[in-house]
Structure formats: structure tokens, C-alpha cells
C-alpha positions in Angstrom: 4.1 8.8 -8.3 0.6 8.2 -7.2 -0.2 4.8 -5.7 -3.7 3.7 -5.0 -4.5 0.4 -3.3 -8.1 -0.7 -3.1 -9.4 -3.4 -0.7 -12.6 -5.3 -1.4 -15.5 -4.1 0.8 -16.4 -7.8 1.1 -13.3 -8.5 3.1 -13.3 -5.8 5.9 -10.1 -5.3 7.8 -9.8 -4.7 11.6 -10.3 -1.1 12.8 -7.4 1.1 12.0 -5.9 -1.3 9.4 -6.5 0.9 6.4 -4.7 3.8 8.0 -1.9 1.6 9.3 -1.4 0.0 5.9 -1.3 3.4 4.2 1.3 4.6 6.6 3.5 1.5 6.4 3.3 1.3 2.6 4.2 5.0 2.3 7.2 4.5 4.5 8.4 1.5 2.5 7.8 3.2 -0.9 9.7 6.3 0.2 12.6 4.1 1.3 12.6 2.2 -2.0 12.2 5.4 -4.1 13.8 8.2 -2.2 14.2 10.5 -5.2 10.6 11.6 -5.5 7.3 12.7 -4.1 4.8 9.8 -3.6 1.2 9.9 -2.7 -0.2 6.6 -1.3 -3.9 6.1 -0.8 -5.5 2.9 0.6 -9.3 2.6 0.6 -12.2 0.3 0.3 -13.7 -0.4 -3.1 -15.5 -3.0 -5.1 -12.4 -5.2 -5.4 -8.7 -5.5 -4.7 -6.5 -3.5 -7.0 -3.2 -1.6 -7.3 -2.8 1.4 -9.5 0.5 3.2 -10.0 0.4 6.5 -11.9 3.5 8.4 -13.0 5.9 5.5 -12.8 7.6 3.1 -15.2 6.5 -0.6 -15.6 9.5 -1.6 -13.4 8.3 0.8 -10.7 4.9 -0.8 -10.6 6.5 -4.3 -10.4 8.6 -3.1 -7.5 5.7 -1.5 -5.8 3.7 -4.7 -6.2 6.5 -6.6 -4.4 6.6 -3.9 -1.7 2.8 -4.2 -1.2 3.1 -8.0 -1.0 5.9 -7.8 1.5 4.0 -5.2 3.6 0.9 -7.3 3.6 2.7 -10.5 4.6 4.6 -8.7 7.4 1.4 -7.2 9.0 2.1 -9.0 12.2 5.2 -6.9 12.6 3.7 -3.4 12.0 0.0 -3.7 12.7 -0.8 -3.5 16.4 -4.3 -3.9 17.6 -5.4 -2.6 21.0 
């Protein structure tokens, strides 16, 4: 599966947040879907969006939940220096 998350350029995140989000999201998706190869990309774009290619509708729904949980728990995994 290929998962792409775009974050609106108009709402910049702290330094290192894009990389940290990509890493944490990859980890959680691999845990939820251990049977396959998954490529996760997080980047800035014109708006916020989630694209899931190569998965079923149920997979996209679960990945949406994982993204929401990951975002809401950022205090647990995103450490700023």
C-alpha cells in the first residue's frame, strides 16, 4: 500500500515534525497491517489530504483512524529539543 499524507503549507509544523510523523505513522501502519509492504510519505502541499493507493475501502478507513490517533497522541511521540 502507498499512503500519502499532505499537510497544508499555511499551517507549518515545528522543525522535524514531518519526519517524526512519517516515522510514527509508518510504525503504526506496519503494526496494523503486518502482512504487506507499505510506503508512507508525509509532505507539505496546498491542503490537508490523505491518499491510500492499493488498499480496500476498509483499509483507508482504518488508516484514517490510525492517522487521527497518531496526530492526537503527538505529545507522546514528538519530542522537541
